[in-house]
C-alpha positions in Angstrom: -18.6 -19.5 -33.8 -15.2 -18.9 -36.2 -14.6 -15.9 -34.2 -14.9 -17.8 -30.9 -12.8 -20.2 -31.8 -9.5 -17.5 -33.1 -10.2 -16.0 -29.5 -10.3 -18.9 -27.8 -6.8 -20.5 -29.4 -5.0 -16.9 -29.3 -6.1 -16.8 -25.6 -4.6 -20.3 -24.7 -1.4 -19.3 -26.9 -1.4 -16.3 -24.4 -1.4 -18.1 -21.2 1.2 -20.5 -22.8 3.7 -18.1 -23.3 3.3 -16.1 -20.2 3.4 -19.8 -18.4 6.6 -20.5 -20.7 8.0 -17.3 -19.7 8.1 -17.8 -15.4 8.4 -21.2 -15.6 11.6 -21.8 -17.6 14.8 -21.7 -16.3 16.5 -18.5 -16.5 20.3 -17.5 -16.4 20.9 -15.8 -13.1 24.6 -16.1 -12.7 25.9 -12.8 -10.9 29.6 -12.5 -10.6 30.0 -12.3 -6.8 28.2 -16.6 -6.9 30.3 -17.0 -10.2 33.6 -15.8 -7.9 32.6 -17.6 -4.8 32.9 -21.1 -6.7 35.9 -20.5 -7.8 37.5 -19.6 -4.4 35.6 -22.6 -3.1 37.2 -24.9 -5.4 40.9 -22.7 -4.9 40.6 -23.5 -1.2 39.9 -27.2 -2.0 43.3 -27.1 -4.0 44.9 -25.3 -1.7 45.2 -22.0 -3.7 45.8 -18.8 -3.2 42.8 -16.9 -4.1 44.8 -13.6 -5.0 46.5 -14.5 -8.3 42.4 -14.9 -9.3 41.7 -12.1 -12.3 38.7 -10.4 -12.2 35.5 -11.7 -13.8 34.7 -12.2 -17.8 30.9 -12.3 -18.1 29.3 -13.6 -20.4 26.7 -11.1 -21.8 23.8 -13.7 -21.8 25.0 -14.9 -17.6 25.0 -17.8 -18.3 29.0 -18.0 -18.0 32.0 -16.6 -16.3 35.2 -16.9 -16.3 38.6 -16.2 -14.2 41.7 -16.7 -15.4 44.8 -17.6 -12.3 48.2 -17.2 -12.3 50.1 -17.7 -9.7 51.9 -20.0 -7.4 53.3 -21.6 -10.6 49.5 -22.3 -12.0 47.8 -21.2 -15.1 44.6 -22.2 -15.2 41.1 -21.1 -16.6 38.0 -21.4 -14.7 34.7 -21.1 -16.2 31.4 -21.4 -14.1 28.2 -22.3 -15.4 24.7 -21.8 -14.3 22.3 -24.1 -14.1 19.1 -22.9 -12.3 18.0 -26.4 -11.3 21.2 -27.9 -10.0 23.2 -24.2 -9.0 26.2 -23.1 -10.1 28.4 -25.6 -11.9 32.2 -24.8 -12.9 35.0 -26.2 -15.4 38.9 -25.7 -15.0 41.0 -25.8 -17.7 44.8 -26.6 -16.9 47.0 -24.5 -19.4 50.5 -26.4 -18.4 48.2 -29.9 -18.5 46.2 -29.1 -22.0 49.6 -28.1 -23.9 52.6 -30.4 -21.9 50.1 -33.9 -21.4 49.3 -35.1 -18.0 
């Protein structure tokens, strides 16, 4: 009887781990998706995308950052993967941060 309980508990733990691996969100942000997200932001800000630097992808695949230097602006864009809602973007304007608003 004790052996049956151990097998049952072990099986339940195994099934829970398998279910978690399928149901848990994972990061799958590609550089292309991140660039498209930043390009849309550039379009809204009327900035030329040719001044956007290459992507810097986090090893986890959850974030991707870009530097923008042109048209008198120096910006940093960070794209975060949100498996539920899609990519989120944060912008850091170096001039505003260093010189004030």
